[in-house]
ROMARMI-183527 format. One record per residue (C-alpha): residue number from 1; residue in three letters; chain; x, z, y. Coordinates in steps of 0.2 Angstrom, whole numbers, plus 2048, in hexadecimal, padded with zeros to 3 digits. Example, Ala and Ser with C-alpha at 12.3 -4.5 7.8 and 13.67 -1.06 7.14 Angstrom:
REM residues 2
<site n="1" res="ALA" chain="A" px="83E" pz="827" py="7EA"/>
<site n="2" res="SER" chain="A" px="844" pz="824" py="7FB"/>
END
This chain:
REM residues 335
<site n="1" res="MET" chain="A" px="497" pz="D23" py="0E7"/>
<site n="2" res="ALA" chain="A" px="489" pz="D2B" py="0DE"/>
<site n="3" res="ASP" chain="A" px="47A" pz="D31" py="0E8"/>
<site n="4" res="PRO" chain="A" px="47B" pz="D43" py="0ED"/>
<site n="5" res="LYS" chain="A" px="46F" pz="D4F" py="0E4"/>
<site n="6" res="GLU" chain="A" px="46B" pz="D61" py="0E2"/>
<site n="7" res="ILE" chain="A" px="464" pz="D6A" py="0D3"/>
<site n="8" res="ILE" chain="A" px="457" pz="D77" py="0D7"/>
<site n="9" res="GLU" chain="A" px="451" pz="D83" py="0C9"/>
<site n="10" res="VAL" chain="A" px="43E" pz="D85" py="0CA"/>
<site n="11" res="ASP" chain="A" px="434" pz="D8F" py="0BD"/>
<site n="12" res="GLY" chain="A" px="443" pz="D8E" py="0B1"/>
<site n="13" res="ARG" chain="A" px="445" pz="D7B" py="0B3"/>
<site n="14" res="GLU" chain="A" px="451" pz="D71" py="0BC"/>
<site n="15" res="VAL" chain="A" px="44A" pz="D65" py="0C9"/>
<site n="16" res="THR" chain="A" px="455" pz="D58" py="0D1"/>
<site n="17" res="LEU" chain="A" px="455" pz="D55" py="0E4"/>
<site n="18" res="SER" chain="A" px="45E" pz="D45" py="0E7"/>
<site n="19" res="ASN" chain="A" px="463" pz="D3F" py="0F8"/>
<site n="20" res="PRO" chain="A" px="45E" pz="D4F" py="100"/>
<site n="21" res="ASP" chain="A" px="464" pz="D4A" py="111"/>
<site n="22" res="LYS" chain="A" px="45B" pz="D3A" py="112"/>
<site n="23" res="LEU" chain="A" px="450" pz="D39" py="121"/>
<site n="24" res="PHE" chain="A" px="43E" pz="D37" py="11C"/>
<site n="25" res="TRP" chain="A" px="438" pz="D39" py="12E"/>
<site n="26" res="THR" chain="A" px="445" pz="D31" py="139"/>
<site n="27" res="ASP" chain="A" px="43F" pz="D35" py="14A"/>
<site n="28" res="ALA" chain="A" px="43A" pz="D47" py="146"/>
<site n="29" res="GLY" chain="A" px="44A" pz="D4A" py="13C"/>
<site n="30" res="ILE" chain="A" px="441" pz="D4F" py="12D"/>
<site n="31" res="THR" chain="A" px="44B" pz="D4D" py="11C"/>
<site n="32" res="LYS" chain="A" px="446" pz="D4B" py="10A"/>
<site n="33" res="ARG" chain="A" px="44D" pz="D5D" py="108"/>
<site n="34" res="ASP" chain="A" px="441" pz="D63" py="116"/>
<site n="35" res="LEU" chain="A" px="433" pz="D5B" py="10C"/>
<site n="36" res="PHE" chain="A" px="438" pz="D63" py="0FC"/>
<site n="37" res="ASN" chain="A" px="43B" pz="D74" py="104"/>
<site n="38" res="TYR" chain="A" px="429" pz="D73" py="10C"/>
<site n="39" res="TYR" chain="A" px="421" pz="D70" py="0FB"/>
<site n="40" res="HIS" chain="A" px="42B" pz="D7E" py="0F3"/>
<site n="41" res="ALA" chain="A" px="425" pz="D8A" py="101"/>
<site n="42" res="VAL" chain="A" px="413" pz="D86" py="0FF"/>
<site n="43" res="ALA" chain="A" px="413" pz="D82" py="0EC"/>
<site n="44" res="GLU" chain="A" px="407" pz="D90" py="0E8"/>
<site n="45" res="GLY" chain="A" px="3FA" pz="D88" py="0F4"/>
<site n="46" res="ALA" chain="A" px="3FE" pz="D76" py="0EF"/>
<site n="47" res="MET" chain="A" px="3FC" pz="D7A" py="0DD"/>
<site n="48" res="VAL" chain="A" px="3EA" pz="D80" py="0E0"/>
<site n="49" res="GLY" chain="A" px="3E6" pz="D6D" py="0E4"/>
<site n="50" res="VAL" chain="A" px="3F0" pz="D65" py="0D6"/>
<site n="51" res="ARG" chain="A" px="3F2" pz="D71" py="0C7"/>
<site n="52" res="ASN" chain="A" px="3EF" pz="D68" py="0B7"/>
<site n="53" res="ARG" chain="A" px="3E9" pz="D58" py="0C0"/>
<site n="54" res="PRO" chain="A" px="3EE" pz="D46" py="0BC"/>
<site n="55" res="SER" chain="A" px="3F6" pz="D40" py="0CB"/>
<site n="56" res="VAL" chain="A" px="3FA" pz="D2F" py="0D3"/>
<site n="57" res="LEU" chain="A" px="40C" pz="D2E" py="0DA"/>
<site n="58" res="LYS" chain="A" px="40C" pz="D27" py="0EC"/>
<site n="59" res="ARG" chain="A" px="41E" pz="D24" py="0EF"/>
<site n="60" res="PHE" chain="A" px="427" pz="D21" py="0FF"/>
<site n="61" res="PRO" chain="A" px="439" pz="D1B" py="0FA"/>
<site n="62" res="GLY" chain="A" px="43E" pz="D18" py="10B"/>
<site n="63" res="GLY" chain="A" px="436" pz="D27" py="114"/>
<site n="64" res="ALA" chain="A" px="426" pz="D2A" py="11D"/>
<site n="65" res="ALA" chain="A" px="426" pz="D1A" py="127"/>
<site n="66" res="SER" chain="A" px="42B" pz="D0F" py="118"/>
<site n="67" res="GLU" chain="A" px="420" pz="D05" py="10D"/>
<site n="68" res="PHE" chain="A" px="418" pz="D0F" py="0FF"/>
<site n="69" res="PHE" chain="A" px="412" pz="D0B" py="0EE"/>
<site n="70" res="PHE" chain="A" px="406" pz="D14" py="0E2"/>
<site n="71" res="GLN" chain="A" px="40D" pz="D17" py="0D1"/>
<site n="72" res="LYS" chain="A" px="3FF" pz="D1A" py="0C5"/>
<site n="73" res="ARG" chain="A" px="409" pz="D1B" py="0B5"/>
<site n="74" res="ALA" chain="A" px="415" pz="D29" py="0B2"/>
<site n="75" res="PRO" chain="A" px="427" pz="D24" py="0B4"/>
<site n="76" res="GLU" chain="A" px="42F" pz="D20" py="0A3"/>
<site n="77" res="HIS" chain="A" px="43E" pz="D2A" py="0A7"/>
<site n="78" res="ARG" chain="A" px="439" pz="D3B" py="0AA"/>
<site n="79" res="PRO" chain="A" px="43D" pz="D4D" py="0A5"/>
<site n="80" res="GLU" chain="A" px="436" pz="D52" py="094"/>
<site n="81" res="TRP" chain="A" px="42C" pz="D60" py="09C"/>
<site n="82" res="ILE" chain="A" px="422" pz="D53" py="0A7"/>
<site n="83" res="ASN" chain="A" px="411" pz="D52" py="09F"/>
<site n="84" res="THR" chain="A" px="405" pz="D43" py="0A0"/>
<site n="85" res="ALA" chain="A" px="3F2" pz="D40" py="09D"/>
<site n="86" res="THR" chain="A" px="3EA" pz="D2F" py="099"/>
<site n="87" res="VAL" chain="A" px="3DD" pz="D2A" py="0A5"/>
<site n="88" res="GLN" chain="A" px="3D1" pz="D1B" py="0A5"/>
<site n="89" res="TYR" chain="A" px="3CF" pz="D10" py="0B4"/>
<site n="90" res="PRO" chain="A" px="3BF" pz="D07" py="0BA"/>
<site n="91" res="SER" chain="A" px="3C7" pz="CF7" py="0B4"/>
<site n="92" res="GLY" chain="A" px="3C7" pz="CFE" py="0A2"/>
<site n="93" res="ARG" chain="A" px="3DA" pz="CFF" py="0A2"/>
<site n="94" res="SER" chain="A" px="3E2" pz="D10" py="09F"/>
<site n="95" res="ALA" chain="A" px="3F2" pz="D18" py="0A5"/>
<site n="96" res="ASP" chain="A" px="3FC" pz="D28" py="0A2"/>
<site n="97" res="LEU" chain="A" px="3FD" pz="D32" py="0B2"/>
<site n="98" res="VAL" chain="A" px="408" pz="D40" py="0B6"/>
<site n="99" res="VAL" chain="A" px="400" pz="D51" py="0B5"/>
<site n="100" res="ILE" chain="A" px="406" pz="D5E" py="0C2"/>
<site n="101" res="ASP" chain="A" px="405" pz="D6E" py="0B7"/>
<site n="102" res="SER" chain="A" px="414" pz="D77" py="0BF"/>
<site n="103" res="VAL" chain="A" px="41D" pz="D79" py="0CF"/>
<site n="104" res="ALA" chain="A" px="42C" pz="D71" py="0C7"/>
<site n="105" res="THR" chain="A" px="421" pz="D61" py="0C4"/>
<site n="106" res="LEU" chain="A" px="41B" pz="D62" py="0D6"/>
<site n="107" res="LEU" chain="A" px="42C" pz="D62" py="0DD"/>
<site n="108" res="TRP" chain="A" px="432" pz="D55" py="0D0"/>
<site n="109" res="THR" chain="A" px="425" pz="D49" py="0D8"/>
<site n="110" res="ILE" chain="A" px="42B" pz="D4D" py="0E9"/>
<site n="111" res="ASN" chain="A" px="43C" pz="D48" py="0E4"/>
<site n="112" res="LEU" chain="A" px="435" pz="D37" py="0DF"/>
<site n="113" res="GLY" chain="A" px="430" pz="D34" py="0F1"/>
<site n="114" res="CYS" chain="A" px="41E" pz="D3A" py="0F1"/>
<site n="115" res="ILE" chain="A" px="419" pz="D41" py="102"/>
<site n="116" res="ASP" chain="A" px="407" pz="D45" py="0FE"/>
<site n="117" res="LEU" chain="A" px="3FF" pz="D4A" py="0EE"/>
<site n="118" res="ASN" chain="A" px="3F1" pz="D40" py="0E7"/>
<site n="119" res="PRO" chain="A" px="3E9" pz="D48" py="0D8"/>
<site n="120" res="TRP" chain="A" px="3D9" pz="D42" py="0CF"/>
<site n="121" res="ALA" chain="A" px="3CA" pz="D4E" py="0D0"/>
<site n="122" res="VAL" chain="A" px="3CC" pz="D53" py="0BD"/>
<site n="123" res="ARG" chain="A" px="3D7" pz="D5F" py="0B3"/>
<site n="124" res="PHE" chain="A" px="3E0" pz="D5B" py="0A3"/>
<site n="125" res="PRO" chain="A" px="3DA" pz="D5A" py="096"/>
<site n="126" res="ASP" chain="A" px="3C9" pz="D55" py="09C"/>
<site n="127" res="VAL" chain="A" px="3CD" pz="D46" py="0A6"/>
<site n="128" res="ASP" chain="A" px="3BB" pz="D3F" py="0A7"/>
<site n="129" res="HIS" chain="A" px="3B1" pz="D4D" py="0AF"/>
<site n="130" res="PRO" chain="A" px="3B6" pz="D52" py="0C0"/>
<site n="131" res="ASP" chain="A" px="3B7" pz="D64" py="0C5"/>
<site n="132" res="GLU" chain="A" px="3B8" pz="D61" py="0D8"/>
<site n="133" res="LEU" chain="A" px="3AB" pz="D59" py="0E4"/>
<site n="134" res="ARG" chain="A" px="3B5" pz="D52" py="0F3"/>
<site n="135" res="ILE" chain="A" px="3AC" pz="D4F" py="104"/>
<site n="136" res="ASP" chain="A" px="3B8" pz="D44" py="10E"/>
<site n="137" res="LEU" chain="A" px="3B4" pz="D43" py="121"/>
<site n="138" res="ASP" chain="A" px="3BC" pz="D33" py="127"/>
<site n="139" res="PRO" chain="A" px="3B9" pz="D30" py="13A"/>
<site n="140" res="THR" chain="A" px="3B6" pz="D1E" py="141"/>
<site n="141" res="PRO" chain="A" px="3C1" pz="D19" py="14F"/>
<site n="142" res="GLU" chain="A" px="3B5" pz="D1E" py="15C"/>
<site n="143" res="ALA" chain="A" px="3B3" pz="D30" py="155"/>
<site n="144" res="THR" chain="A" px="3BC" pz="D3F" py="15B"/>
<site n="145" res="PHE" chain="A" px="3C3" pz="D4D" py="151"/>
<site n="146" res="THR" chain="A" px="3B6" pz="D58" py="159"/>
<site n="147" res="ASP" chain="A" px="3A9" pz="D4D" py="151"/>
<site n="148" res="VAL" chain="A" px="3B2" pz="D4F" py="140"/>
<site n="149" res="LYS" chain="A" px="3B2" pz="D62" py="142"/>
<site n="150" res="ASN" chain="A" px="39F" pz="D62" py="146"/>
<site n="151" res="VAL" chain="A" px="39B" pz="D58" py="137"/>
<site n="152" res="ALA" chain="A" px="3A6" pz="D63" py="12C"/>
<site n="153" res="LEU" chain="A" px="39C" pz="D73" py="132"/>
<site n="154" res="THR" chain="A" px="38C" pz="D69" py="12E"/>
<site n="155" res="VAL" chain="A" px="393" pz="D66" py="11C"/>
<site n="156" res="LYS" chain="A" px="396" pz="D79" py="11B"/>
<site n="157" res="ASP" chain="A" px="384" pz="D7C" py="11E"/>
<site n="158" res="VAL" chain="A" px="37E" pz="D6E" py="113"/>
<site n="159" res="LEU" chain="A" px="388" pz="D75" py="104"/>
<site n="160" res="ALA" chain="A" px="382" pz="D86" py="107"/>
<site n="161" res="ASP" chain="A" px="370" pz="D80" py="106"/>
<site n="162" res="PHE" chain="A" px="374" pz="D79" py="0F5"/>
<site n="163" res="GLY" chain="A" px="37C" pz="D89" py="0F0"/>
<site n="164" res="MET" chain="A" px="38E" pz="D84" py="0F2"/>
<site n="165" res="HIS" chain="A" px="39D" pz="D89" py="0FC"/>
<site n="166" res="GLY" chain="A" px="3AA" pz="D7C" py="101"/>
<site n="167" res="PHE" chain="A" px="3BC" pz="D7E" py="106"/>
<site n="168" res="PRO" chain="A" px="3C1" pz="D74" py="115"/>
<site n="169" res="LYS" chain="A" px="3D2" pz="D6D" py="119"/>
<site n="170" res="THR" chain="A" px="3D9" pz="D61" py="126"/>
<site n="171" res="SER" chain="A" px="3DD" pz="D50" py="11E"/>
<site n="172" res="GLY" chain="A" px="3EE" pz="D4F" py="127"/>
<site n="173" res="SER" chain="A" px="3E8" pz="D40" py="131"/>
<site n="174" res="ARG" chain="A" px="3D7" pz="D3F" py="13B"/>
<site n="175" res="GLY" chain="A" px="3CB" pz="D46" py="12E"/>
<site n="176" res="ILE" chain="A" px="3C6" pz="D56" py="125"/>
<site n="177" res="HIS" chain="A" px="3C3" pz="D58" py="112"/>
<site n="178" res="ILE" chain="A" px="3B8" pz="D65" py="10A"/>
<site n="179" res="ASN" chain="A" px="3BA" pz="D69" py="0F8"/>
<site n="180" res="VAL" chain="A" px="3AE" pz="D71" py="0EC"/>
<site n="181" res="ARG" chain="A" px="3B2" pz="D78" py="0DB"/>
<site n="182" res="ILE" chain="A" px="3A5" pz="D72" py="0CE"/>
<site n="183" res="GLU" chain="A" px="3A1" pz="D73" py="0BC"/>
<site n="184" res="PRO" chain="A" px="3AA" pz="D65" py="0B2"/>
<site n="185" res="LEU" chain="A" px="39A" pz="D5F" py="0AA"/>
<site n="186" res="HIS" chain="A" px="397" pz="D4E" py="0B2"/>
<site n="187" res="GLU" chain="A" px="39F" pz="D3D" py="0B3"/>
<site n="188" res="PHE" chain="A" px="3A6" pz="D36" py="0C3"/>
<site n="189" res="GLY" chain="A" px="397" pz="D2C" py="0C7"/>
<site n="190" res="VAL" chain="A" px="38C" pz="D3C" py="0C8"/>
<site n="191" res="ILE" chain="A" px="399" pz="D44" py="0D3"/>
<site n="192" res="ARG" chain="A" px="39A" pz="D35" py="0DF"/>
<site n="193" res="ARG" chain="A" px="387" pz="D36" py="0E0"/>
<site n="194" res="ALA" chain="A" px="387" pz="D48" py="0E4"/>
<site n="195" res="ALA" chain="A" px="394" pz="D45" py="0F2"/>
<site n="196" res="LEU" chain="A" px="388" pz="D37" py="0F9"/>
<site n="197" res="ALA" chain="A" px="379" pz="D44" py="0F8"/>
<site n="198" res="VAL" chain="A" px="383" pz="D50" py="102"/>
<site n="199" res="GLY" chain="A" px="388" pz="D42" py="10F"/>
<site n="200" res="ARG" chain="A" px="376" pz="D3C" py="111"/>
<site n="201" res="GLU" chain="A" px="370" pz="D4E" py="114"/>
<site n="202" res="VAL" chain="A" px="37E" pz="D50" py="121"/>
<site n="203" res="GLU" chain="A" px="379" pz="D3F" py="128"/>
<site n="204" res="ARG" chain="A" px="366" pz="D45" py="12A"/>
<site n="205" res="ARG" chain="A" px="36C" pz="D54" py="133"/>
<site n="206" res="VAL" chain="A" px="378" pz="D4D" py="140"/>
<site n="207" res="PRO" chain="A" px="374" pz="D3A" py="140"/>
<site n="208" res="GLU" chain="A" px="37D" pz="D37" py="150"/>
<site n="209" res="LEU" chain="A" px="38D" pz="D3E" py="148"/>
<site n="210" res="ALA" chain="A" px="38E" pz="D3A" py="136"/>
<site n="211" res="THR" chain="A" px="38B" pz="D2A" py="12B"/>
<site n="212" res="THR" chain="A" px="38C" pz="D25" py="119"/>
<site n="213" res="ALA" chain="A" px="38B" pz="D13" py="11D"/>
<site n="214" res="TRP" chain="A" px="398" pz="D0A" py="111"/>
<site n="215" res="TRP" chain="A" px="39A" pz="CFB" py="11C"/>
<site n="216" res="LYS" chain="A" px="3A5" pz="CFD" py="12B"/>
<site n="217" res="GLU" chain="A" px="39A" pz="CF3" py="136"/>
<site n="218" res="GLN" chain="A" px="38C" pz="D00" py="134"/>
<site n="219" res="ARG" chain="A" px="396" pz="D0F" py="136"/>
<site n="220" res="HIS" chain="A" px="397" pz="D1B" py="145"/>
<site n="221" res="GLY" chain="A" px="39E" pz="D2C" py="148"/>
<site n="222" res="VAL" chain="A" px="3A5" pz="D34" py="138"/>
<site n="223" res="PHE" chain="A" px="3A4" pz="D2B" py="127"/>
<site n="224" res="ILE" chain="A" px="3A0" pz="D36" py="118"/>
<site n="225" res="ASP" chain="A" px="3AA" pz="D2D" py="10B"/>
<site n="226" res="TYR" chain="A" px="3A0" pz="D30" py="0FB"/>
<site n="227" res="ASN" chain="A" px="3AA" pz="D23" py="0F1"/>
<site n="228" res="GLN" chain="A" px="3B9" pz="D2E" py="0F1"/>
<site n="229" res="ASN" chain="A" px="3B1" pz="D37" py="0E3"/>
<site n="230" res="ALA" chain="A" px="3B1" pz="D27" py="0D8"/>
<site n="231" res="ARG" chain="A" px="3BC" pz="D25" py="0C9"/>
<site n="232" res="ASP" chain="A" px="3CF" pz="D23" py="0CD"/>
<site n="233" res="ARG" chain="A" px="3CC" pz="D27" py="0E0"/>
<site n="234" res="THR" chain="A" px="3D8" pz="D34" py="0E7"/>
<site n="235" res="VAL" chain="A" px="3DA" pz="D3D" py="0F8"/>
<site n="236" res="ALA" chain="A" px="3E9" pz="D47" py="0FE"/>
<site n="237" res="SER" chain="A" px="3E9" pz="D58" py="0F6"/>
<site n="238" res="VAL" chain="A" px="3EA" pz="D69" py="0FF"/>
<site n="239" res="TYR" chain="A" px="3FB" pz="D6C" py="108"/>
<site n="240" res="SER" chain="A" px="400" pz="D59" py="106"/>
<site n="241" res="VAL" chain="A" px="40B" pz="D53" py="114"/>
<site n="242" res="ARG" chain="A" px="405" pz="D43" py="11B"/>
<site n="243" res="PRO" chain="A" px="411" pz="D34" py="121"/>
<site n="244" res="THR" chain="A" px="40C" pz="D36" py="133"/>
<site n="245" res="PRO" chain="A" px="41A" pz="D36" py="140"/>
<site n="246" res="ASP" chain="A" px="418" pz="D49" py="142"/>
<site n="247" res="ALA" chain="A" px="417" pz="D4D" py="12F"/>
<site n="248" res="ARG" chain="A" px="406" pz="D55" py="130"/>
<site n="249" res="ALA" chain="A" px="3FF" pz="D5F" py="121"/>
<site n="250" res="SER" chain="A" px="3EE" pz="D5F" py="119"/>
<site n="251" res="CYS" chain="A" px="3EC" pz="D71" py="11C"/>
<site n="252" res="PRO" chain="A" px="3DE" pz="D7D" py="114"/>
<site n="253" res="LEU" chain="A" px="3D4" pz="D86" py="121"/>
<site n="254" res="GLU" chain="A" px="3C8" pz="D95" py="123"/>
<site n="255" res="TRP" chain="A" px="3B7" pz="D8F" py="129"/>
<site n="256" res="ASP" chain="A" px="3B9" pz="D99" py="139"/>
<site n="257" res="GLU" chain="A" px="3C8" pz="D8F" py="13D"/>
<site n="258" res="VAL" chain="A" px="3C0" pz="D7E" py="13C"/>
<site n="259" res="ALA" chain="A" px="3B8" pz="D7D" py="14D"/>
<site n="260" res="ASP" chain="A" px="3C9" pz="D80" py="156"/>
<site n="261" res="VAL" chain="A" px="3D5" pz="D78" py="14A"/>
<site n="262" res="GLU" chain="A" px="3E2" pz="D6B" py="150"/>
<site n="263" res="PRO" chain="A" px="3EA" pz="D60" py="143"/>
<site n="264" res="ALA" chain="A" px="3F9" pz="D5E" py="14D"/>
<site n="265" res="ASP" chain="A" px="3FD" pz="D70" py="14B"/>
<site n="266" res="LEU" chain="A" px="3FE" pz="D6F" py="138"/>
<site n="267" res="THR" chain="A" px="40E" pz="D67" py="133"/>
<site n="268" res="LEU" chain="A" px="41C" pz="D67" py="126"/>
<site n="269" res="ARG" chain="A" px="425" pz="D73" py="133"/>
<site n="270" res="THR" chain="A" px="417" pz="D7F" py="137"/>
<site n="271" res="VAL" chain="A" px="40C" pz="D81" py="127"/>
<site n="272" res="PRO" chain="A" px="419" pz="D8A" py="11C"/>
<site n="273" res="GLN" chain="A" px="419" pz="D98" py="129"/>
<site n="274" res="ARG" chain="A" px="406" pz="D98" py="12A"/>
<site n="275" res="PHE" chain="A" px="406" pz="D99" py="117"/>
<site n="276" res="ALA" chain="A" px="412" pz="DA7" py="117"/>
<site n="277" res="GLU" chain="A" px="409" pz="DB1" py="124"/>
<site n="278" res="ARG" chain="A" px="3F7" pz="DAE" py="120"/>
<site n="279" res="GLY" chain="A" px="3F7" pz="DA8" py="10E"/>
<site n="280" res="ASP" chain="A" px="3EC" pz="D9A" py="107"/>
<site n="281" res="PRO" chain="A" px="3DA" pz="D98" py="10E"/>
<site n="282" res="GLY" chain="A" px="3D6" pz="D8E" py="0FF"/>
<site n="283" res="LYS" chain="A" px="3DC" pz="D99" py="0F1"/>
<site n="284" res="ALA" chain="A" px="3CB" pz="D9F" py="0EC"/>
<site n="285" res="ILE" chain="A" px="3C4" pz="D8E" py="0E8"/>
<site n="286" res="ASP" chain="A" px="3C5" pz="D91" py="0D5"/>
<site n="287" res="ASP" chain="A" px="3BC" pz="DA2" py="0D6"/>
<site n="288" res="VAL" chain="A" px="3AB" pz="D9A" py="0D6"/>
<site n="289" res="VAL" chain="A" px="3A6" pz="D8A" py="0CD"/>
<site n="290" res="TYR" chain="A" px="396" pz="D82" py="0D3"/>
<site n="291" res="SER" chain="A" px="388" pz="D79" py="0C9"/>
<site n="292" res="LEU" chain="A" px="384" pz="D68" py="0CF"/>
<site n="293" res="ASP" chain="A" px="372" pz="D6A" py="0CA"/>
<site n="294" res="PRO" chain="A" px="36B" pz="D6D" py="0DC"/>
<site n="295" res="LEU" chain="A" px="373" pz="D5C" py="0E2"/>
<site n="296" res="ILE" chain="A" px="36E" pz="D53" py="0D2"/>
<site n="297" res="ALA" chain="A" px="35C" pz="D59" py="0D7"/>
<site n="298" res="ARG" chain="A" px="35E" pz="D52" py="0E8"/>
<site n="299" res="ILE" chain="A" px="364" pz="D41" py="0E1"/>
<site n="300" res="ASN" chain="A" px="355" pz="D40" py="0D6"/>
<site n="301" res="GLU" chain="A" px="34A" pz="D44" py="0E5"/>
<site n="302" res="ASP" chain="A" px="352" pz="D36" py="0EF"/>
<site n="303" res="GLU" chain="A" px="350" pz="D2A" py="0E1"/>
<site n="304" res="GLU" chain="A" px="33D" pz="D2E" py="0E1"/>
<site n="305" res="LYS" chain="A" px="33C" pz="D2A" py="0F3"/>
<site n="306" res="GLY" chain="A" px="345" pz="D1A" py="0F1"/>
<site n="307" res="VAL" chain="A" px="356" pz="D20" py="0F7"/>
<site n="308" res="GLY" chain="A" px="361" pz="D1A" py="0EA"/>
<site n="309" res="ASP" chain="A" px="374" pz="D17" py="0E8"/>
<site n="310" res="ALA" chain="A" px="380" pz="D10" py="0F5"/>
<site n="311" res="PRO" chain="A" px="38D" pz="D03" py="0F3"/>
<site n="312" res="TRP" chain="A" px="39D" pz="D06" py="0E8"/>
<site n="313" res="PRO" chain="A" px="3AE" pz="D00" py="0ED"/>
<site n="314" res="PRO" chain="A" px="3B2" pz="CEE" py="0E9"/>
<site n="315" res="ASN" chain="A" px="3BD" pz="CF1" py="0DA"/>
<site n="316" res="TYR" chain="A" px="3AF" pz="CF9" py="0D0"/>
<site n="317" res="ALA" chain="A" px="3A3" pz="CEF" py="0C5"/>
<site n="318" res="LYS" chain="A" px="392" pz="CED" py="0CC"/>
<site n="319" res="GLN" chain="A" px="388" pz="CFE" py="0C8"/>
<site n="320" res="ALA" chain="A" px="376" pz="D00" py="0C3"/>
<site n="321" res="GLY" chain="A" px="36B" pz="D04" py="0D2"/>
<site n="322" res="GLU" chain="A" px="379" pz="CFF" py="0DE"/>
<site n="323" res="PRO" chain="A" px="372" pz="CF5" py="0ED"/>
<site n="324" res="PRO" chain="A" px="379" pz="CE4" py="0F1"/>
<site n="325" res="ARG" chain="A" px="38C" pz="CE5" py="0F4"/>
<site n="326" res="VAL" chain="A" px="38D" pz="CD9" py="103"/>
<site n="327" res="GLN" chain="A" px="390" pz="CDD" py="115"/>
<site n="328" res="PRO" chain="A" px="37F" pz="CDE" py="11E"/>
<site n="329" res="SER" chain="A" px="384" pz="CD2" py="12C"/>
<site n="330" res="ARG" chain="A" px="388" pz="CC5" py="11E"/>
<site n="331" res="ALA" chain="A" px="378" pz="CC9" py="114"/>
<site n="332" res="ARG" chain="A" px="36D" pz="CC5" py="124"/>
<site n="333" res="LYS" chain="A" px="375" pz="CB4" py="125"/>
<site n="334" res="ARG" chain="A" px="36E" pz="CAF" py="113"/>
<site n="335" res="PRO" chain="A" px="35F" pz="CA4" py="113"/>
END
């Protein structure tokens, strides 16, 4: 017997929903149709985060509790209206990624078993100059979500001092992300250093809560993951559902909500009603595009004081000015 499927018309295009009754969250009773309907309901907000962005397909063929895989190349068999962009990886290899440029394309990716959305920080056709600075607050195991919220509010103040306004959202897990729309003038390495500069200033202001230490053995509190701005790194985009047992969503917030937000309240089942009643707190992110010049000036000031780069992820080539890429505990053991 053929797999059951439904055809939904979206923006004048036919999108297939296969196996709509398949349980994607078995214990919660959430089906693939529920996931599809969620993204259809919040599509206007979700598109703010992914529109015209090359995206990695993070596919969960067996549902949220199953093994997932990252598909970095667009499927060979796809509708003719699915567009792609060629991106370059740190290894030097290239790939054609799906560009989510319509709600129909968004929902097509959901039918492939994508639960969350993972766009690059660039927009087609310019795939080498990010237009989004991403501040990723990743709590260490001993940190509380209250710590995360306090660090997020410090990030808000730091960005304001650099003349920028950030847009916060829950990560859908234990963290908070803050996105800033920037001029697409600089390559990935500059954006990464700008995120590091923000993180270091936050660290100076709340050293007991925040850290930019790359090595886990040196971290405490909330890690500000500046390397999420390196080429080919992605984070779950706005309104992404996460594969948590309760299907939490990465939900945009107003700044006055941050102090009291509880991630468990923002799920696949609750966010569509919130979206319908309150609209999208992140919809204005494209209204103002900020220059990185103030942060670049800070980077130069730090360099003059001897505060240079920080470690890159291990799959990147050694970078100019990067400190030794070795765990501090191992480095101490060397003669």
